[in-house]
C-alpha positions as CSV (number, residue, x, y, z in Angstrom):
1,R,15.9,-5.2,-0.3
2,P,15.7,-1.9,-0.3
3,V,13.4,-1.4,2.0
4,L,15.1,-3.2,4.9
5,P,17.7,0.1,5.4
6,L,14.4,2.4,5.4
7,L,13.2,0.1,8.1
8,K,16.1,0.1,10.5
9,S,16.7,3.7,10.1
10,G,13.4,4.6,11.6
11,Q,11.8,6.1,8.4
12,V,9.2,3.4,7.9
13,K,7.0,3.0,10.8
14,A,5.2,-0.5,9.0
15,F,5.2,-2.6,6.1
16,A,2.0,-4.4,4.8
17,H,3.5,-7.4,2.1
18,I,0.1,-7.6,0.6
19,T,-0.6,-11.2,-0.3
20,G,-3.5,-13.0,0.4
21,G,-6.2,-10.8,1.6
22,G,-5.5,-8.2,-0.9
23,L,-5.1,-4.6,0.0
24,L,-8.2,-4.2,2.5
25,E,-6.8,-7.0,5.4
26,N,-3.3,-6.3,4.6
27,I,-3.0,-2.9,5.6
28,P,-5.1,-2.6,8.6
29,R,-3.3,-5.2,10.3
30,V,0.1,-2.9,11.0
31,L,-2.1,0.6,11.7
32,P,-2.5,1.4,15.1
33,R,-5.8,0.8,16.7
34,G,-8.2,4.0,16.0
35,S,-6.5,4.5,12.6
36,A,-7.1,3.8,8.9
37,V,-6.3,4.1,5.2
38,D,-7.5,5.9,2.5
39,L,-6.3,4.9,-0.8
40,D,-6.1,6.8,-4.0
41,A,-5.8,4.0,-6.8
42,S,-5.6,6.4,-9.9
43,C,-2.1,7.5,-7.7
44,W,-0.3,3.9,-8.9
45,D,-0.4,1.5,-11.9
46,I,-2.7,-1.0,-12.1
47,P,-1.4,-4.1,-13.8
48,Q,-3.9,-4.9,-17.1
49,V,-4.0,-8.4,-15.8
50,F,-6.6,-7.0,-12.8
51,G,-9.2,-4.8,-15.0
52,W,-9.2,-8.5,-17.2
53,L,-9.9,-10.2,-13.9
54,A,-12.5,-7.8,-13.1
55,A,-14.6,-7.7,-16.1
56,L,-14.2,-11.2,-17.2
57,G,-14.8,-12.7,-14.0
58,K,-17.8,-9.3,-12.9
59,V,-15.8,-9.1,-9.9
60,A,-16.7,-5.7,-7.5
61,P,-14.1,-3.1,-7.5
62,S,-14.3,-3.7,-3.3
63,E,-13.2,-7.3,-3.7
64,M,-10.5,-6.9,-6.3
65,A,-9.0,-4.8,-3.2
66,R,-9.7,-7.7,-0.6
67,T,-8.6,-10.1,-2.8
68,F,-6.0,-9.0,-4.7
69,N,-2.8,-6.9,-4.4
70,C,-4.0,-4.8,-7.3
71,G,-0.1,-4.4,-8.1
72,L,1.1,-2.8,-4.9
73,G,3.2,-6.0,-3.6
74,G,4.0,-3.7,-0.3
75,V,2.7,-0.7,1.6
76,L,4.7,1.4,3.6
77,I,3.5,3.2,6.3
78,V,6.0,6.3,6.7
79,P,5.5,10.0,8.7
80,P,4.8,13.0,6.2
81,A,8.0,14.4,6.8
82,Q,9.7,11.5,5.8
83,Q,7.5,10.5,2.2
84,D,9.9,12.4,-0.1
85,A,13.4,11.1,1.5
86,V,11.5,7.1,1.7
87,L,10.5,7.5,-2.3
88,E,13.8,8.9,-3.9
89,A,15.7,6.3,-1.7
90,L,13.3,3.4,-3.1
91,R,13.5,5.0,-6.6
92,K,16.9,5.4,-7.1
93,S,17.5,1.7,-5.5
94,G,15.3,0.7,-9.1
95,E,11.7,0.3,-7.2
96,R,8.2,1.7,-8.7
97,A,7.0,3.7,-5.6
98,W,4.2,6.0,-5.9
99,R,2.1,7.9,-2.8
100,V,-0.7,5.9,-2.5
101,G,-3.2,7.1,0.4
102,Q,-3.0,8.5,3.9
103,V,-3.3,7.4,7.5
104,M,-6.1,9.1,9.2
105,E,-8.1,8.3,12.2
106,S,-11.1,5.2,11.8
107,G,-13.2,6.6,14.8
108,E,-12.8,3.3,16.3
109,A,-11.1,3.0,19.6
């Protein structure tokens, strides 16, 4: 619910719900053509269960990111100028929120 007002305000340019397909398939779906995202997994708390799954199943990090949300239920694409306001609004509403990466050019047209 806290995301809806942000979407309506225009502060958020896109929202990726991270479900089947994990981080690597869901985020690119909401980006403009020619864009990519550079994620930094050290920026958010990855629940221990994902480390357990990776170790027990001998799952490579790339496969974990492709298959699971790794603790991120959703990713908001926000212009840099709006980042602090969006993070503050989410945190005030009780959400755990982090800056987890940045959008960049992918070099693909």
